[in-house]
OpenMM code with the backbone's topology and positions (N, CA, C; nanometers):
from openmm import Vec3, app, unit

residues = "MET ALA ASP ASP PRO LEU THR MET ILE ALA ARG GLU LEU GLU PRO VAL LEU ALA ARG ILE ASP ARG ASP GLU LEU GLU GLY THR VAL ARG ALA LEU GLU GLU ALA PRO ARG VAL PHE VAL THR GLY GLU GLY ARG SER GLY LEU MET ALA LYS ALA PHE ALA MET ARG LEU MET HIS LEU GLY LEU THR SER TYR VAL VAL GLY GLU THR THR THR PRO ALA VAL GLY PRO GLY ASP LEU LEU VAL ALA VAL SER GLY SER GLY THR THR GLY HIS THR VAL GLN ILE ALA GLN SER ALA ALA GLY ALA GLY ALA ARG VAL HIS ALA VAL THR SER ASP PRO ASP SER PRO LEU GLY ARG LEU GLY ALA ALA ARG LEU VAL LEU PRO ALA ALA THR LYS HIS ARG ARG PRO GLY GLU PRO PRO SER ILE GLN PRO LEU SER SER LEU PHE ASP GLN ALA THR HIS LEU THR LEU ASP ALA VAL CYS LEU ILE LEU ALA GLU ARG ARG GLN VAL ASP ASN ALA ALA ALA LYS ALA ALA HIS ALA ASN THR GLU".split()
positions = [
    Vec3(1.1064, 9.2041, 10.4152),
    Vec3(1.1026, 9.3535, 10.3989),
    Vec3(1.0907, 9.3631, 10.2394),
    Vec3(1.0039, 9.4808, 10.2361),
    Vec3(0.9902, 9.5009, 10.1143),
    Vec3(1.0929, 9.5986, 10.0526),
    Vec3(1.1231, 9.6398, 10.1132),
    Vec3(1.2623, 9.7629, 10.0893),
    Vec3(1.4297, 9.7431, 10.0739),
    Vec3(1.4799, 9.6982, 10.0424),
    Vec3(1.6541, 9.6938, 10.0749),
    Vec3(1.6766, 9.7775, 10.2178),
    Vec3(1.6963, 9.7303, 10.3371),
    Vec3(1.7428, 9.7352, 10.4884),
    Vec3(1.8106, 9.8530, 10.4817),
    Vec3(1.9390, 9.8657, 10.3538),
    Vec3(2.0349, 10.0284, 10.3587),
    Vec3(1.9400, 10.1194, 10.3203),
    Vec3(1.8468, 10.1276, 10.2482),
    Vec3(1.7533, 10.1970, 10.1400),
    Vec3(1.6983, 10.2698, 10.2639),
    Vec3(1.6319, 10.2034, 10.3575),
    Vec3(1.5136, 10.1913, 10.4466),
    Vec3(1.6386, 10.3248, 10.5571),
    Vec3(1.7307, 10.2949, 10.5698),
    Vec3(1.7543, 10.3217, 10.7192),
    Vec3(1.8343, 10.4596, 10.6282),
    Vec3(1.8997, 10.4866, 10.4984),
    Vec3(1.9033, 10.5823, 10.4913),
    Vec3(1.8065, 10.6488, 10.4782),
    Vec3(1.6565, 10.6217, 10.4332),
    Vec3(1.5679, 10.7436, 10.4244),
    Vec3(1.5091, 10.7736, 10.5942),
    Vec3(1.5577, 10.7188, 10.6975),
    Vec3(1.5020, 10.7478, 10.7919),
    Vec3(1.6056, 10.8664, 10.8765),
    Vec3(1.7748, 10.8427, 10.7986),
    Vec3(1.8347, 10.9347, 10.9068),
    Vec3(1.8296, 11.0791, 10.8027),
    Vec3(1.7957, 11.0567, 10.6677),
    Vec3(1.8057, 11.1565, 10.5735),
    Vec3(1.7017, 11.3121, 10.6101),
    Vec3(1.6159, 11.2729, 10.6959),
    Vec3(1.5204, 11.4138, 10.7252),
    Vec3(1.5844, 11.4281, 10.9153),
    Vec3(1.6433, 11.2956, 10.9947),
    Vec3(1.6864, 11.3363, 11.0710),
    Vec3(1.8514, 11.4443, 11.0891),
    Vec3(1.9095, 11.4251, 11.0162),
    Vec3(2.0350, 11.4757, 10.9703),
    Vec3(2.0039, 11.6557, 10.9045),
    Vec3(1.8846, 11.6181, 10.8711),
    Vec3(1.8431, 11.7891, 10.7896),
    Vec3(1.7627, 11.8717, 10.9027),
    Vec3(1.7060, 11.8471, 11.0144),
    Vec3(1.6717, 11.8806, 11.0712),
    Vec3(1.7623, 11.9687, 11.2314),
    Vec3(1.9182, 11.8495, 11.1888),
    Vec3(1.9692, 11.9238, 11.2909),
    Vec3(2.0208, 12.0469, 11.3146),
    Vec3(2.0096, 12.1566, 11.4009),
    Vec3(2.0247, 12.3189, 11.4154),
    Vec3(2.1620, 12.3149, 11.3717),
    Vec3(2.1956, 12.3723, 11.2640),
    Vec3(2.3440, 12.4304, 11.2383),
    Vec3(2.4245, 12.4998, 11.3344),
    Vec3(2.3080, 12.5864, 11.3966),
    Vec3(2.4177, 12.7197, 11.4726),
    Vec3(2.4541, 12.5409, 11.5726),
    Vec3(2.3769, 12.4457, 11.6195),
    Vec3(2.4514, 12.3868, 11.7345),
    Vec3(2.5718, 12.2978, 11.7278),
    Vec3(2.5178, 12.2578, 11.6146),
    Vec3(2.6556, 12.2074, 11.5214),
    Vec3(2.7822, 12.3002, 11.5487),
    Vec3(2.7531, 12.3976, 11.4876),
    Vec3(2.9128, 12.5483, 11.5159),
    Vec3(2.9390, 12.5250, 11.6722),
    Vec3(2.8519, 12.5294, 11.7549),
    Vec3(2.8124, 12.5629, 11.8753),
    Vec3(2.9059, 12.4528, 11.9222),
    Vec3(2.8732, 12.2774, 11.8971),
    Vec3(2.9697, 12.1652, 11.9586),
    Vec3(3.1188, 12.2178, 11.9103),
    Vec3(3.1273, 12.2450, 11.7723),
    Vec3(3.3192, 12.2645, 11.7235),
    Vec3(3.3990, 12.3691, 11.7975),
    Vec3(3.2534, 12.5328, 11.8421),
    Vec3(3.3940, 12.5840, 11.9246),
    Vec3(3.3452, 12.5662, 12.0587),
    Vec3(3.3116, 12.4775, 12.1195),
    Vec3(3.2962, 12.4221, 12.2451),
    Vec3(3.4578, 12.3346, 12.2038),
    Vec3(3.4842, 12.2497, 12.1499),
    Vec3(3.6091, 12.1551, 12.1162),
    Vec3(3.7002, 12.2772, 12.1117),
    Vec3(3.6850, 12.3365, 12.0303),
    Vec3(3.8057, 12.4391, 12.0168),
    Vec3(3.8962, 12.5193, 12.1141),
    Vec3(3.7716, 12.4848, 12.2251),
    Vec3(3.8238, 12.6027, 12.3190),
    Vec3(3.8105, 12.5491, 12.4682),
    Vec3(3.8695, 12.4080, 12.4501),
    Vec3(3.8363, 12.3412, 12.5579),
    Vec3(3.9977, 12.2784, 12.5244),
    Vec3(4.0439, 12.2906, 12.6614),
    Vec3(4.2109, 12.2311, 12.6740),
    Vec3(4.1735, 12.0870, 12.6725),
    Vec3(4.1144, 11.9514, 12.7182),
    Vec3(4.0876, 11.8563, 12.7369),
    Vec3(3.9230, 11.8292, 12.7197),
    Vec3(3.8914, 11.7224, 12.6400),
    Vec3(3.8171, 11.6661, 12.6108),
    Vec3(3.7632, 11.5346, 12.6852),
    Vec3(3.6576, 11.4807, 12.7518),
    Vec3(3.5646, 11.4473, 12.8082),
    Vec3(3.4433, 11.3522, 12.7864),
    Vec3(3.4185, 11.2209, 12.7470),
    Vec3(3.3124, 11.2029, 12.6263),
    Vec3(3.2819, 11.0732, 12.7543),
    Vec3(3.1297, 11.0721, 12.7491),
    Vec3(3.0641, 10.9461, 12.8637),
    Vec3(2.9134, 10.9259, 12.7753),
    Vec3(2.8375, 10.7897, 12.8470),
    Vec3(2.7391, 10.7486, 12.7124),
    Vec3(2.7591, 10.6119, 12.7920),
    Vec3(2.6112, 10.5451, 12.7857),
    Vec3(2.6608, 10.3805, 12.8012),
    Vec3(2.5620, 10.3108, 12.6904),
    Vec3(2.5832, 10.2365, 12.6526),
    Vec3(2.5471, 10.1263, 12.5679),
    Vec3(2.5801, 10.1901, 12.4480),
    Vec3(2.4813, 10.1088, 12.3609),
    Vec3(2.5873, 10.2220, 12.2158),
    Vec3(2.5960, 10.3709, 12.1877),
    Vec3(2.5289, 10.4148, 12.2785),
    Vec3(2.5664, 10.5998, 12.3141),
    Vec3(2.6953, 10.6412, 12.3184),
    Vec3(2.7141, 10.5472, 12.4590),
    Vec3(2.8809, 10.5100, 12.4443),
    Vec3(2.9725, 10.4883, 12.3683),
    Vec3(2.9431, 10.4131, 12.3150),
    Vec3(3.0125, 10.3556, 12.1927),
    Vec3(3.0281, 10.4430, 12.1333),
    Vec3(2.9234, 10.5328, 12.0433),
    Vec3(2.9568, 10.6514, 11.9648),
    Vec3(3.0187, 10.7645, 12.0289),
    Vec3(2.9655, 10.7564, 12.1793),
    Vec3(3.1446, 10.8740, 12.2063),
    Vec3(3.2997, 10.7876, 12.2123),
    Vec3(3.2673, 10.6868, 12.2150),
    Vec3(3.3885, 10.6627, 12.2250),
    Vec3(3.4869, 10.6961, 12.0921),
    Vec3(3.3709, 10.6403, 11.9730),
    Vec3(3.4720, 10.6703, 11.8304),
    Vec3(3.4616, 10.8271, 11.8732),
    Vec3(3.3953, 10.8903, 11.9307),
    Vec3(3.4402, 11.0356, 11.8571),
    Vec3(3.5545, 11.0816, 11.9398),
    Vec3(3.5722, 11.0109, 12.0755),
    Vec3(3.6945, 11.0175, 12.1345),
    Vec3(3.7761, 11.0040, 12.0636),
    Vec3(3.8183, 10.8955, 12.0120),
    Vec3(3.9225, 10.8405, 11.9064),
    Vec3(3.9770, 10.9364, 11.8317),
    Vec3(3.8146, 10.9742, 11.7148),
    Vec3(3.8500, 11.0414, 11.5846),
    Vec3(3.9301, 11.2231, 11.6305),
    Vec3(3.8663, 11.2663, 11.7760),
    Vec3(3.9344, 11.3950, 11.8271),
    Vec3(4.0859, 11.3638, 11.8844),
    Vec3(4.1192, 11.2639, 11.9055),
    Vec3(4.2886, 11.1908, 11.9349),
    Vec3(4.3244, 11.2030, 11.8057),
    Vec3(4.2970, 11.1553, 11.7021),
    Vec3(4.3315, 11.1342, 11.5606),
    Vec3(4.3255, 11.2879, 11.5091),
    Vec3(4.2958, 11.3881, 11.5936),
    Vec3(4.2862, 11.5672, 11.5113),
    Vec3(4.3809, 11.6608, 11.5980),
    Vec3(4.3998, 11.5389, 11.6919),
    Vec3(4.5586, 11.6147, 11.7962),
    Vec3(4.4703, 11.7202, 11.8987),
    Vec3(4.3477, 11.6929, 11.9476),
    Vec3(4.2697, 11.7012, 12.0358),
    Vec3(4.3274, 11.6236, 12.1941),
    Vec3(4.3270, 11.6481, 12.2862),
    Vec3(4.3528, 11.6033, 12.4368),
    Vec3(4.2001, 11.5578, 12.4259),
    Vec3(4.1689, 11.3803, 12.4384),
    Vec3(4.0408, 11.3712, 12.4656),
    Vec3(4.0632, 11.2462, 12.5162),
    Vec3(3.9588, 11.2127, 12.6287),
    Vec3(3.9581, 11.1036, 12.7436),
    Vec3(3.8041, 11.0410, 12.7059),
    Vec3(3.8239, 10.8968, 12.7860),
    Vec3(3.6702, 10.7918, 12.8117),
    Vec3(3.6422, 10.8058, 12.9255),
    Vec3(3.5817, 10.8741, 12.9884),
    Vec3(3.5021, 10.8359, 13.1316),
    Vec3(3.4998, 10.6818, 13.1419),
    Vec3(3.5479, 10.6805, 13.2897),
    Vec3(3.5496, 10.5609, 13.2912),
    Vec3(3.6702, 10.3873, 13.3349),
    Vec3(3.7673, 10.5007, 13.1873),
    Vec3(3.8585, 10.3782, 13.1478),
    Vec3(3.9585, 10.4449, 13.2200),
    Vec3(4.0975, 10.3524, 13.2944),
    Vec3(4.2020, 10.3388, 13.4110),
    Vec3(4.2408, 10.4107, 13.3855),
    Vec3(4.2797, 10.5346, 13.2741),
    Vec3(4.4068, 10.6047, 13.2463),
    Vec3(4.3248, 10.7602, 13.2835),
    Vec3(4.1493, 10.7894, 13.2751),
    Vec3(4.1447, 10.8871, 13.2318),
    Vec3(4.1354, 10.9983, 13.3742),
    Vec3(4.2051, 11.0646, 13.3822),
    Vec3(4.2262, 11.1408, 13.4973),
    Vec3(4.1155, 11.2421, 13.5402),
    Vec3(4.0999, 11.3438, 13.6223),
    Vec3(4.0334, 11.3921, 13.6923),
    Vec3(3.9833, 11.5293, 13.6212),
    Vec3(3.8594, 11.5806, 13.6033),
    Vec3(3.7693, 11.6386, 13.5269),
    Vec3(3.7948, 11.7740, 13.6024),
    Vec3(3.8635, 11.8899, 13.5262),
    Vec3(3.8403, 12.0145, 13.6242),
    Vec3(3.7798, 12.1404, 13.5122),
    Vec3(3.8013, 12.2574, 13.6051),
    Vec3(3.7492, 12.4076, 13.5039),
    Vec3(3.8494, 12.4130, 13.4158),
    Vec3(3.7760, 12.4294, 13.2890),
    Vec3(3.7981, 12.4078, 13.1770),
    Vec3(3.7812, 12.3585, 13.0812),
    Vec3(3.7479, 12.2132, 13.1384),
    Vec3(3.7178, 12.1262, 13.0318),
    Vec3(3.5733, 12.0725, 12.9910),
    Vec3(3.5896, 12.0073, 12.8882),
    Vec3(3.4704, 12.0083, 12.8529),
    Vec3(3.4407, 11.8163, 12.8452),
    Vec3(3.2597, 11.8113, 12.8943),
    Vec3(3.2638, 11.7010, 12.8941),
    Vec3(3.1418, 11.6724, 12.7862),
    Vec3(3.1454, 11.5778, 12.6758),
    Vec3(3.0554, 11.5516, 12.5487),
    Vec3(2.9498, 11.4255, 12.6412),
    Vec3(2.8518, 11.4355, 12.7122),
    Vec3(2.7617, 11.3265, 12.7586),
    Vec3(2.6382, 11.2962, 12.6184),
    Vec3(2.6599, 11.1713, 12.5637),
    Vec3(2.5529, 11.1636, 12.4712),
    Vec3(2.4718, 11.0507, 12.5627),
    Vec3(2.3485, 11.1011, 12.5548),
    Vec3(2.1843, 10.9856, 12.5503),
    Vec3(2.1086, 11.0094, 12.4555),
    Vec3(2.0546, 10.9545, 12.3975),
    Vec3(1.9466, 10.9576, 12.3269),
    Vec3(1.8487, 11.0384, 12.4078),
    Vec3(1.7494, 10.9349, 12.5440),
    Vec3(1.6810, 11.0383, 12.5971),
    Vec3(1.7187, 11.0883, 12.6846),
    Vec3(1.8322, 11.1474, 12.7417),
    Vec3(1.8473, 11.2179, 12.8145),
    Vec3(1.8229, 11.1818, 12.9705),
    Vec3(1.7990, 11.0910, 12.9355),
    Vec3(1.7400, 11.0548, 13.1292),
    Vec3(1.8950, 10.9048, 13.1350),
    Vec3(1.9195, 10.9045, 13.0708),
    Vec3(1.9998, 10.7600, 13.1421),
    Vec3(2.0726, 10.7938, 13.2682),
    Vec3(2.0645, 10.6983, 13.3673),
    Vec3(2.1227, 10.8209, 13.5249),
    Vec3(2.2446, 10.7988, 13.4844),
    Vec3(2.3182, 10.7078, 13.4771),
    Vec3(2.4754, 10.7190, 13.5132),
    Vec3(2.5397, 10.7815, 13.4426),
    Vec3(2.4714, 10.8464, 13.3002),
    Vec3(2.5303, 10.9750, 13.2200),
    Vec3(2.5181, 11.1124, 13.2772),
    Vec3(2.3790, 11.1228, 13.3373),
    Vec3(2.3289, 11.2403, 13.3410),
    Vec3(2.4157, 11.3021, 13.5195),
    Vec3(2.4513, 11.1107, 13.5592),
    Vec3(2.5321, 11.1554, 13.7201),
    Vec3(2.6560, 11.1942, 13.6794),
    Vec3(2.7572, 11.1112, 13.5904),
    Vec3(2.8573, 11.1894, 13.5267),
    Vec3(2.8889, 11.3554, 13.4807),
    Vec3(2.7569, 11.3684, 13.4050),
    Vec3(2.7495, 11.4961, 13.3490),
    Vec3(2.7337, 11.6005, 13.5099),
    Vec3(2.6523, 11.5768, 13.6373),
    Vec3(2.6312, 11.6396, 13.7242),
    Vec3(2.8005, 11.6654, 13.7545),
    Vec3(2.8450, 11.5278, 13.8118),
    Vec3(2.9725, 11.5369, 13.8602),
    Vec3(3.0730, 11.6177, 13.7690),
    Vec3(3.0829, 11.6319, 13.6699),
    Vec3(3.1523, 11.7296, 13.5891),
    Vec3(3.1420, 11.8513, 13.5922),
    Vec3(2.9928, 11.8793, 13.5766),
    Vec3(2.9749, 12.0392, 13.6350),
    Vec3(3.0287, 12.0574, 13.7627),
    Vec3(3.0097, 11.9939, 13.8185),
    Vec3(3.0563, 12.0350, 13.9887),
    Vec3(3.1729, 12.0479, 14.0302),
    Vec3(3.2440, 11.9863, 13.9071),
    Vec3(3.3916, 12.0180, 13.9298),
    Vec3(3.4719, 12.1020, 13.8343),
    Vec3(3.3547, 12.2138, 13.7685),
    Vec3(3.3972, 12.3319, 13.6788),
    Vec3(3.3985, 12.2654, 13.5921),
    Vec3(3.3933, 12.1816, 13.4845),
    Vec3(3.3782, 12.0996, 13.3669),
    Vec3(3.2487, 12.1864, 13.2877),
    Vec3(3.2438, 12.2034, 13.1456),
    Vec3(3.1290, 12.2690, 13.1139),
    Vec3(3.0586, 12.0972, 13.0490),
    Vec3(2.9322, 12.1401, 12.9995),
    Vec3(2.9050, 11.9873, 12.9896),
    Vec3(2.7840, 12.0706, 12.8414),
    Vec3(2.8487, 11.9237, 12.7880),
    Vec3(2.7364, 11.9690, 12.6608),
    Vec3(2.7238, 11.8478, 12.5830),
    Vec3(2.5588, 11.8584, 12.5832),
    Vec3(2.4608, 11.7517, 12.5922),
    Vec3(2.4789, 11.7305, 12.4340),
    Vec3(2.4616, 11.6078, 12.3508),
    Vec3(2.3683, 11.5472, 12.2334),
    Vec3(2.3178, 11.4313, 12.3306),
    Vec3(2.1569, 11.4709, 12.3286),
    Vec3(2.0405, 11.3881, 12.2868),
    Vec3(1.9330, 11.4312, 12.2172),
    Vec3(1.7997, 11.3613, 12.2061),
    Vec3(1.6962, 11.3706, 12.1138),
    Vec3(1.6082, 11.4526, 12.1735),
    Vec3(1.6393, 11.5068, 12.3194),
    Vec3(1.5390, 11.5845, 12.4050),
    Vec3(1.6013, 11.7299, 12.5020),
    Vec3(1.5612, 11.8184, 12.4252),
    Vec3(1.6584, 11.9496, 12.4859),
    Vec3(1.5922, 11.9685, 12.6463),
    Vec3(1.4637, 11.8847, 12.6506),
    Vec3(1.4417, 11.9462, 12.7694),
    Vec3(1.4345, 11.8227, 12.8855),
    Vec3(1.5118, 11.7350, 12.8253),
    Vec3(1.5546, 11.6092, 12.9595),
    Vec3(1.6077, 11.6148, 13.0562),
    Vec3(1.6806, 11.5633, 13.1961),
    Vec3(1.7645, 11.6732, 13.2447),
    Vec3(1.8977, 11.6403, 13.1916),
    Vec3(1.9617, 11.5865, 13.0938),
    Vec3(2.0940, 11.6250, 13.0481),
    Vec3(2.0666, 11.7259, 12.9350),
    Vec3(1.9755, 11.7238, 12.8761),
    Vec3(1.9796, 11.8410, 12.8129),
    Vec3(1.9588, 11.9846, 12.8754),
    Vec3(1.8640, 12.0140, 13.0123),
    Vec3(1.8729, 12.1260, 13.0918),
    Vec3(1.9653, 12.1256, 13.1710),
    Vec3(2.0848, 12.0388, 13.2069),
    Vec3(2.1959, 12.0248, 13.2490),
    Vec3(2.3487, 12.0476, 13.1968),
    Vec3(2.3269, 12.0507, 13.0321),
    Vec3(2.4296, 12.0834, 12.9362),
    Vec3(2.4226, 12.2309, 12.9656),
    Vec3(2.5415, 12.2990, 12.9752),
    Vec3(2.6055, 12.4429, 12.9311),
    Vec3(2.5450, 12.5118, 12.7547),
    Vec3(2.5720, 12.3564, 12.7496),
    Vec3(2.5122, 12.3771, 12.5566),
    Vec3(2.4748, 12.2217, 12.5184),
    Vec3(2.3763, 12.2268, 12.3871),
    Vec3(2.3562, 12.0734, 12.4002),
    Vec3(2.3191, 12.0984, 12.1935),
    Vec3(2.3598, 11.9828, 12.1610),
    Vec3(2.3604, 11.9083, 12.0072),
    Vec3(2.1928, 11.8343, 12.0308),
    Vec3(2.1270, 11.8957, 11.9453),
    Vec3(1.9901, 11.8354, 11.9654),
    Vec3(2.0014, 11.7275, 11.8164),
    Vec3(1.9720, 11.5946, 11.8563),
    Vec3(1.9583, 11.5408, 11.7193),
    Vec3(1.7889, 11.4744, 11.7121),
    Vec3(1.7519, 11.4819, 11.6190),
    Vec3(1.5690, 11.4725, 11.6803),
    Vec3(1.5609, 11.3521, 11.6230),
    Vec3(1.6098, 11.2375, 11.6813),
    Vec3(1.5972, 11.1169, 11.5622),
    Vec3(1.4941, 10.9847, 11.7263),
    Vec3(1.4792, 10.8549, 11.6680),
    Vec3(1.3908, 10.7526, 11.7937),
    Vec3(1.4801, 10.7023, 11.8463),
    Vec3(1.4607, 10.7203, 11.9876),
    Vec3(1.5327, 10.6383, 12.0673),
    Vec3(1.4206, 10.5113, 12.1248),
    Vec3(1.4880, 10.4342, 12.2127),
    Vec3(1.4436, 10.3245, 12.2527),
    Vec3(1.2838, 10.3521, 12.3480),
    Vec3(1.2355, 10.4702, 12.3766),
    Vec3(1.1408, 10.4985, 12.4323),
    Vec3(1.0235, 10.5920, 12.3009),
    Vec3(1.0576, 10.5472, 12.2317),
    Vec3(0.9375, 10.6335, 12.1191),
    Vec3(0.8172, 10.7147, 12.1634),
    Vec3(0.8797, 10.8233, 12.2081),
    Vec3(0.7891, 10.9285, 12.2598),
    Vec3(0.7398, 11.0414, 12.1500),
    Vec3(0.6328, 11.0810, 12.1966),
    Vec3(0.5596, 11.1804, 12.1272),
    Vec3(0.6992, 11.3192, 12.0681),
    Vec3(0.6609, 11.3414, 11.9247),
    Vec3(0.7902, 11.3596, 11.8913),
    Vec3(0.8849, 11.3177, 11.8006),
    Vec3(0.9592, 11.2285, 11.8469),
    Vec3(1.0203, 11.1068, 11.7609),
    Vec3(0.9818, 11.0597, 11.6363),
    Vec3(1.0617, 11.1296, 11.5529),
    Vec3(0.9970, 11.0069, 11.4340),
    Vec3(1.0302, 10.8598, 11.4627),
    Vec3(0.9366, 10.7994, 11.3820),
    Vec3(0.8810, 10.6826, 11.3246),
    Vec3(1.0508, 10.5787, 11.3166),
    Vec3(1.0460, 10.4956, 11.3246),
    Vec3(1.1571, 10.3937, 11.2690),
    Vec3(1.1219, 10.2488, 11.2919),
    Vec3(1.1668, 10.1787, 11.1646),
    Vec3(1.1599, 9.9927, 11.1481),
    Vec3(1.2750, 10.0200, 11.1965),
    Vec3(1.3500, 10.0945, 11.2948),
    Vec3(1.4721, 9.9761, 11.4027),
    Vec3(1.4656, 9.9596, 11.5013),
    Vec3(1.5064, 9.9067, 11.5813),
    Vec3(1.5239, 9.8598, 11.6959),
    Vec3(1.5780, 9.9710, 11.8039),
    Vec3(1.5129, 9.9903, 11.9011),
    Vec3(1.5529, 10.0453, 12.0648),
    Vec3(1.6055, 10.1980, 11.9963),
    Vec3(1.7158, 10.2480, 12.0367),
    Vec3(1.8019, 10.4014, 11.9400),
    Vec3(1.8619, 10.3831, 11.8650),
    Vec3(1.8464, 10.2499, 11.7374),
    Vec3(1.9944, 10.2438, 11.6476),
    Vec3(1.9266, 10.4207, 11.5550),
    Vec3(1.8537, 10.4436, 11.5248),
    Vec3(1.8207, 10.5919, 11.4501),
    Vec3(1.8992, 10.6903, 11.5357),
    Vec3(1.8930, 10.7233, 11.6487),
    Vec3(1.9939, 10.7684, 11.7009),
    Vec3(2.1071, 10.7945, 11.7405),
    Vec3(2.1437, 10.6649, 11.7145),
    Vec3(2.2706, 10.6074, 11.7737),
    Vec3(2.3546, 10.6689, 11.6173),
    Vec3(2.2888, 10.6123, 11.5208),
    Vec3(2.3580, 10.6066, 11.3900),
    Vec3(2.3780, 10.7932, 11.3099),
    Vec3(2.2658, 10.8586, 11.3882),
    Vec3(2.2599, 10.9959, 11.4030),
    Vec3(2.3744, 11.0675, 11.4569),
    Vec3(2.4307, 10.9976, 11.5895),
    Vec3(2.5055, 11.0272, 11.6478),
    Vec3(2.6603, 11.0142, 11.6088),
    Vec3(2.6499, 10.8993, 11.5207),
    Vec3(2.7843, 10.8646, 11.4639),
    Vec3(2.8157, 10.9585, 11.3266),
    Vec3(2.6921, 10.9729, 11.2262),
    Vec3(2.7505, 11.0667, 11.1630),
    Vec3(2.7673, 11.1834, 11.1954),
    Vec3(2.6331, 11.2487, 11.2488),
    Vec3(2.7047, 11.3865, 11.3196),
    Vec3(2.8073, 11.4189, 11.3187),
    Vec3(2.8290, 11.3738, 11.5007),
    Vec3(2.9363, 11.4038, 11.5433),
    Vec3(3.1331, 11.3883, 11.4351),
    Vec3(3.0730, 11.2389, 11.3031),
    Vec3(3.1670, 11.2684, 11.2687),
    Vec3(3.1967, 11.4403, 11.1534),
    Vec3(3.0759, 11.4669, 11.0994),
    Vec3(3.0789, 11.5921, 11.0758),
    Vec3(3.1498, 11.7183, 11.1623),
    Vec3(3.1183, 11.7317, 11.2414),
    Vec3(3.1882, 11.7788, 11.3685),
    Vec3(3.3702, 11.7904, 11.3679),
    Vec3(3.3676, 11.6252, 11.3590),
    Vec3(3.5532, 11.6239, 11.3413),
    Vec3(3.5568, 11.6489, 11.1956),
    Vec3(3.4744, 11.6397, 11.0741),
    Vec3(3.5181, 11.6844, 10.9441),
    Vec3(3.5474, 11.8653, 10.9489),
    Vec3(3.4699, 11.9425, 11.0018),
    Vec3(3.4959, 12.1214, 11.0558),
    Vec3(3.5781, 12.1049, 11.1340),
    Vec3(3.6329, 12.0598, 11.2489),
    Vec3(3.7813, 12.0213, 11.3253),
    Vec3(3.8907, 12.0254, 11.1861),
    Vec3(3.9171, 11.9017, 11.1660),
    Vec3(4.0121, 11.8504, 11.0732),
    Vec3(4.0018, 11.9960, 10.9974),
    Vec3(3.9628, 12.0236, 10.9295),
    Vec3(3.9980, 12.1488, 10.8308),
    Vec3(4.0352, 12.2877, 10.8835),
    Vec3(3.9692, 12.3212, 10.9942),
    Vec3(4.0160, 12.4396, 11.0495),
    Vec3(4.1588, 12.4190, 11.1086),
    Vec3(4.1412, 12.2871, 11.1512),
    Vec3(4.2827, 12.2793, 11.2253),
    Vec3(4.3927, 12.2239, 11.1121),
    Vec3(4.3661, 12.1671, 11.0083),
    Vec3(4.4406, 12.1654, 10.8953),
    Vec3(4.5036, 12.0256, 10.9293),
    Vec3(4.4401, 11.8831, 10.9575),
    Vec3(4.4427, 11.7831, 10.9161),
    Vec3(4.3756, 11.6958, 10.8228),
    Vec3(4.4408, 11.6445, 10.7943),
    Vec3(4.4269, 11.5655, 10.6465),
    Vec3(4.4660, 11.3874, 10.7143),
    Vec3(4.4371, 11.3584, 10.6261),
    Vec3(4.4334, 11.1913, 10.6163),
    Vec3(4.5555, 11.1577, 10.7031),
    Vec3(4.6461, 11.2436, 10.5637),
    Vec3(4.8257, 11.1760, 10.6888),
    Vec3(4.8236, 11.2245, 10.7810),
    Vec3(4.7926, 11.3166, 10.8601),
    Vec3(4.8151, 11.3518, 10.9687),
    Vec3(4.7581, 11.3075, 11.0409),
    Vec3(4.5832, 11.2407, 11.0032),
    Vec3(4.5439, 11.1615, 11.1085),
    Vec3(4.5744, 11.0528, 11.0974),
    Vec3(4.6487, 10.9891, 10.9854),
    Vec3(4.7337, 10.8321, 11.0041),
    Vec3(4.7975, 10.8869, 11.0694),
    Vec3(4.9153, 10.9130, 11.0650),
    Vec3(5.0111, 10.9150, 11.1963),
    Vec3(4.9758, 10.9443, 11.3385),
    Vec3(4.8204, 10.9675, 11.3645),
    Vec3(4.8254, 10.9748, 11.4997),
    Vec3(4.7538, 10.8176, 11.5607),
    Vec3(4.7229, 10.7800, 11.4283),
    Vec3(4.6423, 10.6677, 11.4301),
    Vec3(4.7521, 10.5674, 11.5775),
    Vec3(4.7190, 10.4366, 11.5818),
    Vec3(4.7340, 10.3481, 11.6718),
    Vec3(4.8280, 10.2741, 11.6478),
    Vec3(4.9985, 10.2271, 11.6175),
    Vec3(5.0511, 10.1515, 11.5732),
    Vec3(5.0524, 10.0086, 11.6119),
    Vec3(5.0216, 9.9784, 11.6952),
    Vec3(5.0373, 9.8882, 11.8219),
    Vec3(4.9477, 9.7568, 11.7526),
    Vec3(4.8688, 9.7970, 11.6475),
    Vec3(4.7554, 9.7174, 11.6213),
    Vec3(4.8589, 9.5667, 11.5043),
] * unit.nanometer
topology = app.Topology()
chain = topology.addChain("A")
for resn in residues:
    res = topology.addResidue(resn, chain)
    for name in ("N", "CA", "C"):
        topology.addAtom(name, app.Element.getBySymbol(name[0]), res)
């Protein structure tokens, strides 16, 4: 490898983050502020990014759940489902989004493809213009395997959403730490 891998990853991330629509970012924040409960879903590494997001939302005082966990209640009217899929075609994620919409929840799609089934299904979306495992035309090049660039962009972007929420809700590190698990 000619360059340092960390430098190469940072170089790939910078233009992706720069291209994220700031209105869509703000729309994500507003949707979270308005929702009485937030549910997240995604498969594989995208699902792990969604779980990390749900955890941070809980630290910020929001009621959040991960779809599929044994203690997750039924989704209903007024709830928000944040569905993460780089391609926007992940079957199980799209199916969950359809079910949530059918139950009256608002679906917020986090995807690289606004014209995908998930992108079209979402009442709103946050488009992350990053490479996925499909390497479709229009996706930026990446030296990283599969959807690593999308997953990294998802983590950083959703952390930015949480940073905005923390500021608006006046949740500092001490307050977030008080909500952090104390059984570990």
